[in-house]
N, CA, C, O and CB atoms as a CASP TS submission, in Angstrom:
PFRMAT TS
TARGET T0000
AUTHOR 0000-0000-0000
METHOD Language model
MODEL 1
PARENT N/A
ATOM      1  N   UNK     1      -2.573  18.758  15.253  1.00  0.00           N
ATOM      2  CA  UNK     1      -2.006  17.910  14.231  1.00  0.00           C
ATOM      3  C   UNK     1      -2.980  17.775  13.068  1.00  0.00           C
ATOM      4  O   UNK     1      -4.192  17.669  13.255  1.00  0.00           O
ATOM      5  CB  UNK     1      -1.651  16.537  14.806  1.00  0.00           C
ATOM      6  N   UNK     2      -2.424  17.782  11.878  1.00  0.00           N
ATOM      7  CA  UNK     2      -3.220  17.573  10.672  1.00  0.00           C
ATOM      8  C   UNK     2      -2.598  16.407   9.907  1.00  0.00           C
ATOM      9  O   UNK     2      -1.378  16.318   9.764  1.00  0.00           O
ATOM     10  CB  UNK     2      -3.282  18.877   9.784  1.00  0.00           C
ATOM     11  N   UNK     3      -3.451  15.528   9.426  1.00  0.00           N
ATOM     12  CA  UNK     3      -2.992  14.350   8.700  1.00  0.00           C
ATOM     13  C   UNK     3      -3.497  14.393   7.268  1.00  0.00           C
ATOM     14  O   UNK     3      -4.541  14.976   6.978  1.00  0.00           O
ATOM     15  CB  UNK     3      -3.460  13.061   9.397  1.00  0.00           C
ATOM     16  N   UNK     4      -2.742  13.769   6.384  1.00  0.00           N
ATOM     17  CA  UNK     4      -3.160  13.596   4.999  1.00  0.00           C
ATOM     18  C   UNK     4      -3.206  12.102   4.723  1.00  0.00           C
ATOM     19  O   UNK     4      -2.355  11.349   5.196  1.00  0.00           O
ATOM     20  CB  UNK     4      -2.194  14.335   4.003  1.00  0.00           C
ATOM     21  N   UNK     5      -4.211  11.671   3.949  1.00  0.00           N
ATOM     22  CA  UNK     5      -4.337  10.273   3.574  1.00  0.00           C
ATOM     23  C   UNK     5      -4.136  10.146   2.066  1.00  0.00           C
ATOM     24  O   UNK     5      -4.595  10.983   1.289  1.00  0.00           O
ATOM     25  CB  UNK     5      -5.717   9.701   4.004  1.00  0.00           C
ATOM     26  N   UNK     6      -3.447   9.091   1.675  1.00  0.00           N
ATOM     27  CA  UNK     6      -3.319   8.781   0.250  1.00  0.00           C
ATOM     28  C   UNK     6      -3.545   7.282   0.059  1.00  0.00           C
ATOM     29  O   UNK     6      -3.394   6.490   0.990  1.00  0.00           O
ATOM     30  CB  UNK     6      -1.913   9.214  -0.302  1.00  0.00           C
ATOM     31  N   UNK     7      -3.905   6.918  -1.151  1.00  0.00           N
ATOM     32  CA  UNK     7      -4.137   5.518  -1.494  1.00  0.00           C
ATOM     33  C   UNK     7      -2.995   5.013  -2.362  1.00  0.00           C
ATOM     34  O   UNK     7      -2.574   5.676  -3.309  1.00  0.00           O
ATOM     35  CB  UNK     7      -5.492   5.341  -2.220  1.00  0.00           C
ATOM     36  N   UNK     8      -2.504   3.831  -2.022  1.00  0.00           N
ATOM     37  CA  UNK     8      -1.430   3.183  -2.765  1.00  0.00           C
ATOM     38  C   UNK     8      -1.863   1.769  -3.138  1.00  0.00           C
ATOM     39  O   UNK     8      -2.683   1.163  -2.447  1.00  0.00           O
ATOM     40  CB  UNK     8      -0.114   3.159  -1.938  1.00  0.00           C
ATOM     41  N   UNK     9      -1.318   1.250  -4.219  1.00  0.00           N
ATOM     42  CA  UNK     9      -1.574  -0.133  -4.610  1.00  0.00           C
ATOM     43  C   UNK     9      -0.235  -0.858  -4.701  1.00  0.00           C
ATOM     44  O   UNK     9       0.610  -0.522  -5.530  1.00  0.00           O
ATOM     45  CB  UNK     9      -2.352  -0.209  -5.971  1.00  0.00           C
ATOM     46  N   UNK    10      -0.054  -1.847  -3.844  1.00  0.00           N
ATOM     47  CA  UNK    10       1.144  -2.682  -3.882  1.00  0.00           C
ATOM     48  C   UNK    10       0.866  -3.931  -4.679  1.00  0.00           C
ATOM     49  O   UNK    10      -0.278  -4.372  -4.792  1.00  0.00           O
ATOM     50  CB  UNK    10       1.614  -3.044  -2.465  1.00  0.00           C
ATOM     51  N   UNK    11       1.934  -4.507  -5.238  1.00  0.00           N
ATOM     52  CA  UNK    11       1.767  -5.691  -6.076  1.00  0.00           C
ATOM     53  C   UNK    11       2.800  -6.749  -5.719  1.00  0.00           C
ATOM     54  O   UNK    11       3.905  -6.439  -5.276  1.00  0.00           O
ATOM     55  CB  UNK    11       1.878  -5.321  -7.560  1.00  0.00           C
ATOM     56  N   UNK    12       2.415  -8.006  -5.921  1.00  0.00           N
ATOM     57  CA  UNK    12       3.322  -9.126  -5.677  1.00  0.00           C
ATOM     58  C   UNK    12       2.887 -10.313  -6.522  1.00  0.00           C
ATOM     59  O   UNK    12       1.702 -10.483  -6.809  1.00  0.00           O
ATOM     60  CB  UNK    12       3.353  -9.506  -4.170  1.00  0.00           C
ATOM     61  N   UNK    13       3.841 -11.118  -6.912  1.00  0.00           N
ATOM     62  CA  UNK    13       3.528 -12.368  -7.601  1.00  0.00           C
ATOM     63  C   UNK    13       3.375 -13.521  -6.619  1.00  0.00           C
ATOM     64  O   UNK    13       3.058 -14.642  -7.017  1.00  0.00           O
ATOM     65  CB  UNK    13       4.611 -12.694  -8.622  1.00  0.00           C
ATOM     66  N   UNK    14       3.600 -13.247  -5.328  1.00  0.00           N
ATOM     67  CA  UNK    14       3.591 -14.307  -4.312  1.00  0.00           C
ATOM     68  C   UNK    14       2.294 -14.381  -3.509  1.00  0.00           C
ATOM     69  O   UNK    14       1.645 -15.427  -3.477  1.00  0.00           O
ATOM     70  CB  UNK    14       4.739 -14.106  -3.369  1.00  0.00           C
ATOM     71  N   UNK    15       1.904 -13.257  -2.846  1.00  0.00           N
ATOM     72  CA  UNK    15       0.723 -13.282  -1.982  1.00  0.00           C
ATOM     73  C   UNK    15       0.320 -11.856  -1.593  1.00  0.00           C
ATOM     74  O   UNK    15       1.005 -10.884  -1.912  1.00  0.00           O
ATOM     75  CB  UNK    15       0.993 -14.132  -0.714  1.00  0.00           C
ATOM     76  N   UNK    16      -0.812 -11.767  -0.893  1.00  0.00           N
ATOM     77  CA  UNK    16      -1.324 -10.454  -0.491  1.00  0.00           C
ATOM     78  C   UNK    16      -0.414  -9.761   0.521  1.00  0.00           C
ATOM     79  O   UNK    16      -0.235  -8.544   0.462  1.00  0.00           O
ATOM     80  CB  UNK    16      -2.718 -10.597   0.093  1.00  0.00           C
ATOM     81  N   UNK    17       0.156 -10.522   1.442  1.00  0.00           N
ATOM     82  CA  UNK    17       1.027  -9.929   2.456  1.00  0.00           C
ATOM     83  C   UNK    17       2.201  -9.204   1.805  1.00  0.00           C
ATOM     84  O   UNK    17       2.554  -8.100   2.220  1.00  0.00           O
ATOM     85  CB  UNK    17       1.541 -11.008   3.422  1.00  0.00           C
ATOM     86  N   UNK    18       2.801  -9.809   0.799  1.00  0.00           N
ATOM     87  CA  UNK    18       3.914  -9.155   0.107  1.00  0.00           C
ATOM     88  C   UNK    18       3.447  -7.938  -0.682  1.00  0.00           C
ATOM     89  O   UNK    18       4.188  -6.964  -0.816  1.00  0.00           O
ATOM     90  CB  UNK    18       4.609 -10.140  -0.826  1.00  0.00           C
ATOM     91  N   UNK    19       2.227  -7.986  -1.205  1.00  0.00           N
ATOM     92  CA  UNK    19       1.679  -6.819  -1.905  1.00  0.00           C
ATOM     93  C   UNK    19       1.489  -5.655  -0.935  1.00  0.00           C
ATOM     94  O   UNK    19       1.771  -4.506  -1.276  1.00  0.00           O
ATOM     95  CB  UNK    19       0.336  -7.173  -2.584  1.00  0.00           C
ATOM     96  N   UNK    20       1.015  -5.951   0.265  1.00  0.00           N
ATOM     97  CA  UNK    20       0.867  -4.920   1.301  1.00  0.00           C
ATOM     98  C   UNK    20       2.237  -4.360   1.669  1.00  0.00           C
ATOM     99  O   UNK    20       2.406  -3.145   1.769  1.00  0.00           O
ATOM    100  CB  UNK    20       0.159  -5.497   2.563  1.00  0.00           C
ATOM    101  N   UNK    21       3.209  -5.235   1.869  1.00  0.00           N
ATOM    102  CA  UNK    21       4.560  -4.793   2.215  1.00  0.00           C
ATOM    103  C   UNK    21       5.190  -3.965   1.094  1.00  0.00           C
ATOM    104  O   UNK    21       5.966  -3.049   1.364  1.00  0.00           O
ATOM    105  CB  UNK    21       5.442  -5.999   2.529  1.00  0.00           C
ATOM    106  N   UNK    22       4.864  -4.281  -0.154  1.00  0.00           N
ATOM    107  CA  UNK    22       5.347  -3.506  -1.301  1.00  0.00           C
ATOM    108  C   UNK    22       4.879  -2.057  -1.182  1.00  0.00           C
ATOM    109  O   UNK    22       5.675  -1.129  -1.322  1.00  0.00           O
ATOM    110  CB  UNK    22       4.854  -4.128  -2.636  1.00  0.00           C
ATOM    111  N   UNK    23       3.597  -1.869  -0.926  1.00  0.00           N
ATOM    112  CA  UNK    23       3.039  -0.520  -0.809  1.00  0.00           C
ATOM    113  C   UNK    23       3.578   0.199   0.429  1.00  0.00           C
ATOM    114  O   UNK    23       3.937   1.374   0.357  1.00  0.00           O
ATOM    115  CB  UNK    23       1.507  -0.582  -0.755  1.00  0.00           C
ATOM    116  N   UNK    24       3.634  -0.503   1.558  1.00  0.00           N
ATOM    117  CA  UNK    24       4.144   0.121   2.788  1.00  0.00           C
ATOM    118  C   UNK    24       5.620   0.485   2.662  1.00  0.00           C
ATOM    119  O   UNK    24       6.048   1.528   3.157  1.00  0.00           O
ATOM    120  CB  UNK    24       3.943  -0.818   3.984  1.00  0.00           C
ATOM    121  N   UNK    25       6.389  -0.359   2.010  1.00  0.00           N
ATOM    122  CA  UNK    25       7.809  -0.077   1.828  1.00  0.00           C
ATOM    123  C   UNK    25       8.038   1.166   1.002  1.00  0.00           C
ATOM    124  O   UNK    25       8.914   1.976   1.307  1.00  0.00           O
ATOM    125  CB  UNK    25       8.496  -1.249   1.181  1.00  0.00           C
ATOM    126  N   UNK    26       7.252   1.315  -0.042  1.00  0.00           N
ATOM    127  CA  UNK    26       7.374   2.514  -0.886  1.00  0.00           C
ATOM    128  C   UNK    26       6.951   3.751  -0.115  1.00  0.00           C
ATOM    129  O   UNK    26       7.603   4.792  -0.209  1.00  0.00           O
ATOM    130  CB  UNK    26       6.525   2.373  -2.166  1.00  0.00           C
ATOM    131  N   UNK    27       5.865   3.652   0.649  1.00  0.00           N
ATOM    132  CA  UNK    27       5.413   4.790   1.451  1.00  0.00           C
ATOM    133  C   UNK    27       6.488   5.192   2.451  1.00  0.00           C
ATOM    134  O   UNK    27       6.739   6.381   2.653  1.00  0.00           O
ATOM    135  CB  UNK    27       4.100   4.453   2.185  1.00  0.00           C
ATOM    136  N   UNK    28       7.119   4.212   3.074  1.00  0.00           N
ATOM    137  CA  UNK    28       8.146   4.495   4.069  1.00  0.00           C
ATOM    138  C   UNK    28       9.363   5.186   3.453  1.00  0.00           C
ATOM    139  O   UNK    28      10.021   5.985   4.119  1.00  0.00           O
ATOM    140  CB  UNK    28       8.574   3.208   4.756  1.00  0.00           C
ATOM    141  N   UNK    29       9.668   4.886   2.190  1.00  0.00           N
ATOM    142  CA  UNK    29      10.800   5.507   1.502  1.00  0.00           C
ATOM    143  C   UNK    29      10.539   6.966   1.134  1.00  0.00           C
ATOM    144  O   UNK    29      11.472   7.768   1.084  1.00  0.00           O
ATOM    145  CB  UNK    29      11.132   4.723   0.254  1.00  0.00           C
ATOM    146  N   UNK    30       9.292   7.309   0.878  1.00  0.00           N
ATOM    147  CA  UNK    30       9.000   8.620   0.292  1.00  0.00           C
ATOM    148  C   UNK    30       8.186   9.565   1.165  1.00  0.00           C
ATOM    149  O   UNK    30       8.106  10.756   0.864  1.00  0.00           O
ATOM    150  CB  UNK    30       8.284   8.428  -0.976  1.00  0.00           C
ATOM    151  N   UNK    31       7.583   9.069   2.237  1.00  0.00           N
ATOM    152  CA  UNK    31       6.740   9.905   3.089  1.00  0.00           C
ATOM    153  C   UNK    31       7.312   9.979   4.500  1.00  0.00           C
ATOM    154  O   UNK    31       7.846   8.997   5.016  1.00  0.00           O
ATOM    155  CB  UNK    31       5.300   9.363   3.125  1.00  0.00           C
ATOM    156  N   UNK    32       7.197  11.134   5.107  1.00  0.00           N
ATOM    157  CA  UNK    32       7.625  11.316   6.491  1.00  0.00           C
ATOM    158  C   UNK    32       6.419  11.251   7.417  1.00  0.00           C
ATOM    159  O   UNK    32       5.293  11.533   7.007  1.00  0.00           O
ATOM    160  CB  UNK    32       8.370  12.659   6.665  1.00  0.00           C
ATOM    161  N   UNK    33       6.660  10.884   8.648  1.00  0.00           N
ATOM    162  CA  UNK    33       5.645  10.910   9.698  1.00  0.00           C
ATOM    163  C   UNK    33       4.458   9.982   9.439  1.00  0.00           C
ATOM    164  O   UNK    33       3.318  10.338   9.738  1.00  0.00           O
ATOM    165  CB  UNK    33       5.145  12.306   9.867  1.00  0.00           C
ATOM    166  N   UNK    34       4.718   8.795   8.884  1.00  0.00           N
ATOM    167  CA  UNK    34       3.631   7.826   8.690  1.00  0.00           C
ATOM    168  C   UNK    34       3.023   7.475  10.046  1.00  0.00           C
ATOM    169  O   UNK    34       3.748   7.254  11.017  1.00  0.00           O
ATOM    170  CB  UNK    34       4.146   6.537   7.968  1.00  0.00           C
ATOM    171  N   UNK    35       1.704   7.426  10.110  1.00  0.00           N
ATOM    172  CA  UNK    35       1.012   7.157  11.364  1.00  0.00           C
ATOM    173  C   UNK    35       0.225   5.853  11.344  1.00  0.00           C
ATOM    174  O   UNK    35       0.265   5.101  12.317  1.00  0.00           O
ATOM    175  CB  UNK    35       0.089   8.291  11.686  1.00  0.00           C
ATOM    176  N   UNK    36      -0.491   5.569  10.257  1.00  0.00           N
ATOM    177  CA  UNK    36      -1.256   4.332  10.196  1.00  0.00           C
ATOM    178  C   UNK    36      -1.570   3.986   8.753  1.00  0.00           C
ATOM    179  O   UNK    36      -1.414   4.802   7.844  1.00  0.00           O
ATOM    180  CB  UNK    36      -2.548   4.448  11.015  1.00  0.00           C
ATOM    181  N   UNK    37      -2.019   2.748   8.570  1.00  0.00           N
ATOM    182  CA  UNK    37      -2.414   2.267   7.244  1.00  0.00           C
ATOM    183  C   UNK    37      -3.584   1.314   7.398  1.00  0.00           C
ATOM    184  O   UNK    37      -3.681   0.587   8.387  1.00  0.00           O
ATOM    185  CB  UNK    37      -1.226   1.570   6.517  1.00  0.00           C
ATOM    186  N   UNK    38      -4.467   1.321   6.418  1.00  0.00           N
ATOM    187  CA  UNK    38      -5.572   0.372   6.384  1.00  0.00           C
ATOM    188  C   UNK    38      -5.587  -0.299   5.018  1.00  0.00           C
ATOM    189  O   UNK    38      -5.292   0.332   4.003  1.00  0.00           O
ATOM    190  CB  UNK    38      -6.934   1.075   6.678  1.00  0.00           C
ATOM    191  N   UNK    39      -5.929  -1.572   5.001  1.00  0.00           N
ATOM    192  CA  UNK    39      -6.070  -2.297   3.743  1.00  0.00           C
ATOM    193  C   UNK    39      -7.524  -2.138   3.304  1.00  0.00           C
ATOM    194  O   UNK    39      -8.447  -2.574   3.992  1.00  0.00           O
ATOM    195  CB  UNK    39      -5.666  -3.823   3.894  1.00  0.00           C
ATOM    196  N   UNK    40      -7.709  -1.509   2.148  1.00  0.00           N
ATOM    197  CA  UNK    40      -9.064  -1.228   1.671  1.00  0.00           C
ATOM    198  C   UNK    40      -9.596  -2.284   0.716  1.00  0.00           C
ATOM    199  O   UNK    40     -10.800  -2.540   0.677  1.00  0.00           O
ATOM    200  CB  UNK    40      -9.097   0.109   0.996  1.00  0.00           C
ATOM    201  N   UNK    41      -8.701  -2.899  -0.058  1.00  0.00           N
ATOM    202  CA  UNK    41      -9.167  -3.821  -1.079  1.00  0.00           C
ATOM    203  C   UNK    41      -8.037  -4.758  -1.452  1.00  0.00           C
ATOM    204  O   UNK    41      -6.865  -4.383  -1.417  1.00  0.00           O
ATOM    205  CB  UNK    41      -9.685  -3.064  -2.319  1.00  0.00           C
ATOM    206  N   UNK    42      -8.398  -5.978  -1.807  1.00  0.00           N
ATOM    207  CA  UNK    42      -7.430  -6.939  -2.318  1.00  0.00           C
ATOM    208  C   UNK    42      -8.002  -7.550  -3.590  1.00  0.00           C
ATOM    209  O   UNK    42      -9.205  -7.793  -3.686  1.00  0.00           O
ATOM    210  CB  UNK    42      -7.101  -8.041  -1.256  1.00  0.00           C
ATOM    211  N   UNK    43      -7.128  -7.799  -4.567  1.00  0.00           N
ATOM    212  CA  UNK    43      -7.574  -8.373  -5.834  1.00  0.00           C
ATOM    213  C   UNK    43      -6.444  -9.210  -6.415  1.00  0.00           C
ATOM    214  O   UNK    43      -5.275  -9.024  -6.079  1.00  0.00           O
ATOM    215  CB  UNK    43      -8.015  -7.261  -6.835  1.00  0.00           C
ATOM    216  N   UNK    44      -6.811 -10.125  -7.284  1.00  0.00           N
ATOM    217  CA  UNK    44      -5.830 -10.922  -8.014  1.00  0.00           C
ATOM    218  C   UNK    44      -6.079 -10.695  -9.498  1.00  0.00           C
ATOM    219  O   UNK    44      -7.175 -10.925 -10.008  1.00  0.00           O
ATOM    220  CB  UNK    44      -5.924 -12.452  -7.640  1.00  0.00           C
ATOM    221  N   UNK    45      -5.031 -10.238 -10.176  1.00  0.00           N
ATOM    222  CA  UNK    45      -5.122 -10.059 -11.619  1.00  0.00           C
ATOM    223  C   UNK    45      -4.503 -11.292 -12.261  1.00  0.00           C
ATOM    224  O   UNK    45      -3.385 -11.682 -11.927  1.00  0.00           O
ATOM    225  CB  UNK    45      -4.405  -8.735 -12.091  1.00  0.00           C
ATOM    226  N   UNK    46      -5.234 -11.896 -13.180  1.00  0.00           N
ATOM    227  CA  UNK    46      -4.741 -13.089 -13.867  1.00  0.00           C
ATOM    228  C   UNK    46      -4.355 -12.694 -15.282  1.00  0.00           C
ATOM    229  O   UNK    46      -5.204 -12.398 -16.123  1.00  0.00           O
ATOM    230  CB  UNK    46      -5.812 -14.232 -13.873  1.00  0.00           C
ATOM    231  N   UNK    47      -3.054 -12.699 -15.519  1.00  0.00           N
ATOM    232  CA  UNK    47      -2.552 -12.344 -16.837  1.00  0.00           C
ATOM    233  C   UNK    47      -1.619 -13.454 -17.291  1.00  0.00           C
ATOM    234  O   UNK    47      -0.644 -13.763 -16.607  1.00  0.00           O
ATOM    235  CB  UNK    47      -1.825 -10.959 -16.823  1.00  0.00           C
ATOM    236  N   UNK    48      -1.903 -14.043 -18.416  1.00  0.00           N
ATOM    237  CA  UNK    48      -1.098 -15.146 -18.939  1.00  0.00           C
ATOM    238  C   UNK    48      -1.025 -16.312 -17.958  1.00  0.00           C
ATOM    239  O   UNK    48      -0.036 -17.045 -17.937  1.00  0.00           O
ATOM    240  CB  UNK    48       0.305 -14.660 -19.265  1.00  0.00           C
ATOM    241  N   UNK    49      -2.068 -16.486 -17.147  1.00  0.00           N
ATOM    242  CA  UNK    49      -2.131 -17.600 -16.216  1.00  0.00           C
ATOM    243  C   UNK    49      -1.358 -17.412 -14.923  1.00  0.00           C
ATOM    244  O   UNK    49      -1.467 -18.242 -14.020  1.00  0.00           O
ATOM    245  CB  UNK    49      -1.644 -18.803 -16.881  1.00  0.00           C
ATOM    246  N   UNK    50      -0.580 -16.346 -14.809  1.00  0.00           N
ATOM    247  CA  UNK    50       0.181 -16.081 -13.590  1.00  0.00           C
ATOM    248  C   UNK    50      -0.552 -15.045 -12.739  1.00  0.00           C
ATOM    249  O   UNK    50      -0.865 -13.959 -13.227  1.00  0.00           O
ATOM    250  CB  UNK    50       1.615 -15.592 -13.930  1.00  0.00           C
ATOM    251  N   UNK    51      -0.832 -15.367 -11.472  1.00  0.00           N
ATOM    252  CA  UNK    51      -1.543 -14.397 -10.635  1.00  0.00           C
ATOM    253  C   UNK    51      -0.641 -13.243 -10.202  1.00  0.00           C
ATOM    254  O   UNK    51       0.542 -13.433  -9.920  1.00  0.00           O
ATOM    255  CB  UNK    51      -2.115 -15.090  -9.405  1.00  0.00           C
ATOM    256  N   UNK    52      -1.217 -12.050 -10.157  1.00  0.00           N
ATOM    257  CA  UNK    52      -0.560 -10.897  -9.557  1.00  0.00           C
ATOM    258  C   UNK    52      -1.467 -10.415  -8.435  1.00  0.00           C
ATOM    259  O   UNK    52      -2.590  -9.973  -8.679  1.00  0.00           O
ATOM    260  CB  UNK    52      -0.281  -9.756 -10.619  1.00  0.00           C
ATOM    261  N   UNK    53      -0.978 -10.501  -7.213  1.00  0.00           N
ATOM    262  CA  UNK    53      -1.743 -10.077  -6.047  1.00  0.00           C
ATOM    263  C   UNK    53      -1.599  -8.572  -5.890  1.00  0.00           C
ATOM    264  O   UNK    53      -0.501  -8.022  -5.986  1.00  0.00           O
ATOM    265  CB  UNK    53      -1.270 -10.819  -4.763  1.00  0.00           C
ATOM    266  N   UNK    54      -2.729  -7.916  -5.647  1.00  0.00           N
ATOM    267  CA  UNK    54      -2.731  -6.467  -5.483  1.00  0.00           C
ATOM    268  C   UNK    54      -3.431  -6.116  -4.179  1.00  0.00           C
ATOM    269  O   UNK    54      -4.469  -6.685  -3.838  1.00  0.00           O
ATOM    270  CB  UNK    54      -3.421  -5.769  -6.686  1.00  0.00           C
ATOM    271  N   UNK    55      -2.847  -5.173  -3.460  1.00  0.00           N
ATOM    272  CA  UNK    55      -3.435  -4.697  -2.209  1.00  0.00           C
ATOM    273  C   UNK    55      -3.529  -3.180  -2.271  1.00  0.00           C
ATOM    274  O   UNK    55      -2.523  -2.490  -2.435  1.00  0.00           O
ATOM    275  CB  UNK    55      -2.596  -5.158  -0.971  1.00  0.00           C
ATOM    276  N   UNK    56      -4.733  -2.679  -2.140  1.00  0.00           N
ATOM    277  CA  UNK    56      -4.958  -1.232  -2.095  1.00  0.00           C
ATOM    278  C   UNK    56      -4.965  -0.815  -0.635  1.00  0.00           C
ATOM    279  O   UNK    56      -5.788  -1.286   0.150  1.00  0.00           O
ATOM    280  CB  UNK    56      -6.303  -0.827  -2.811  1.00  0.00           C
ATOM    281  N   UNK    57      -4.046   0.070  -0.275  1.00  0.00           N
ATOM    282  CA  UNK    57      -3.982   0.517   1.114  1.00  0.00           C
ATOM    283  C   UNK    57      -4.098   2.035   1.166  1.00  0.00           C
ATOM    284  O   UNK    57      -3.735   2.748   0.230  1.00  0.00           O
ATOM    285  CB  UNK    57      -2.667   0.046   1.788  1.00  0.00           C
ATOM    286  N   UNK    58      -4.608   2.489   2.275  1.00  0.00           N
ATOM    287  CA  UNK    58      -4.675   3.932   2.537  1.00  0.00           C
ATOM    288  C   UNK    58      -3.713   4.211   3.680  1.00  0.00           C
ATOM    289  O   UNK    58      -3.823   3.608   4.748  1.00  0.00           O
ATOM    290  CB  UNK    58      -6.152   4.410   2.886  1.00  0.00           C
ATOM    291  N   UNK    59      -2.780   5.113   3.463  1.00  0.00           N
ATOM    292  CA  UNK    59      -1.821   5.480   4.507  1.00  0.00           C
ATOM    293  C   UNK    59      -2.073   6.922   4.927  1.00  0.00           C
ATOM    294  O   UNK    59      -2.485   7.759   4.124  1.00  0.00           O
ATOM    295  CB  UNK    59      -0.353   5.298   4.014  1.00  0.00           C
ATOM    296  N   UNK    60      -1.819   7.189   6.195  1.00  0.00           N
ATOM    297  CA  UNK    60      -1.981   8.537   6.736  1.00  0.00           C
ATOM    298  C   UNK    60      -0.653   8.987   7.309  1.00  0.00           C
ATOM    299  O   UNK    60       0.057   8.222   7.961  1.00  0.00           O
ATOM    300  CB  UNK    60      -3.100   8.588   7.819  1.00  0.00           C
ATOM    301  N   UNK    61      -0.338  10.232   7.053  1.00  0.00           N
ATOM    302  CA  UNK    61       0.882  10.802   7.606  1.00  0.00           C
ATOM    303  C   UNK    61       0.601  12.211   8.106  1.00  0.00           C
ATOM    304  O   UNK    61      -0.259  12.923   7.589  1.00  0.00           O
ATOM    305  CB  UNK    61       2.014  10.811   6.553  1.00  0.00           C
ATOM    306  N   UNK    62       1.354  12.584   9.127  1.00  0.00           N
ATOM    307  CA  UNK    62       1.175  13.917   9.724  1.00  0.00           C
ATOM    308  C   UNK    62       1.874  14.961   8.862  1.00  0.00           C
ATOM    309  O   UNK    62       3.030  14.791   8.474  1.00  0.00           O
ATOM    310  CB  UNK    62       1.730  13.956  11.181  1.00  0.00           C
ATOM    311  N   UNK    63       1.167  16.029   8.571  1.00  0.00           N
ATOM    312  CA  UNK    63       1.768  17.122   7.807  1.00  0.00           C
ATOM    313  C   UNK    63       2.703  17.921   8.698  1.00  0.00           C
ATOM    314  O   UNK    63       2.417  18.144   9.874  1.00  0.00           O
ATOM    315  CB  UNK    63       0.681  18.039   7.205  1.00  0.00           C
ATOM    316  N   UNK    64       3.821  18.350   8.130  1.00  0.00           N
ATOM    317  CA  UNK    64       4.771  19.143   8.890  1.00  0.00           C
ATOM    318  C   UNK    64       4.281  20.580   8.986  1.00  0.00           C
ATOM    319  O   UNK    64       3.501  21.035   8.150  1.00  0.00           O
ATOM    320  CB  UNK    64       6.169  19.087   8.248  1.00  0.00           C
ATOM    321  N   UNK    65       4.732  21.280   9.991  1.00  0.00           N
ATOM    322  CA  UNK    65       4.322  22.662  10.201  1.00  0.00           C
ATOM    323  C   UNK    65       4.929  23.572   9.158  1.00  0.00           C
ATOM    324  O   UNK    65       4.691  24.780   9.179  1.00  0.00           O
ATOM    325  CB  UNK    65       4.713  23.131  11.590  1.00  0.00           C
TER
END
């Protein structure tokens, strides 16, 4: 088996958990054979006084033959 890893950044106006789910949801829609994910970084961007939660995740998926 060979795996490929990519980094995604999810965003939410609510919290970090929703930002993680944003990134995982997109990965699930577009990638096959997802195997695992790790949260590498979390940040809050403050723009116009409203926080935007960001979660950088690395996902791994198995490459097809």
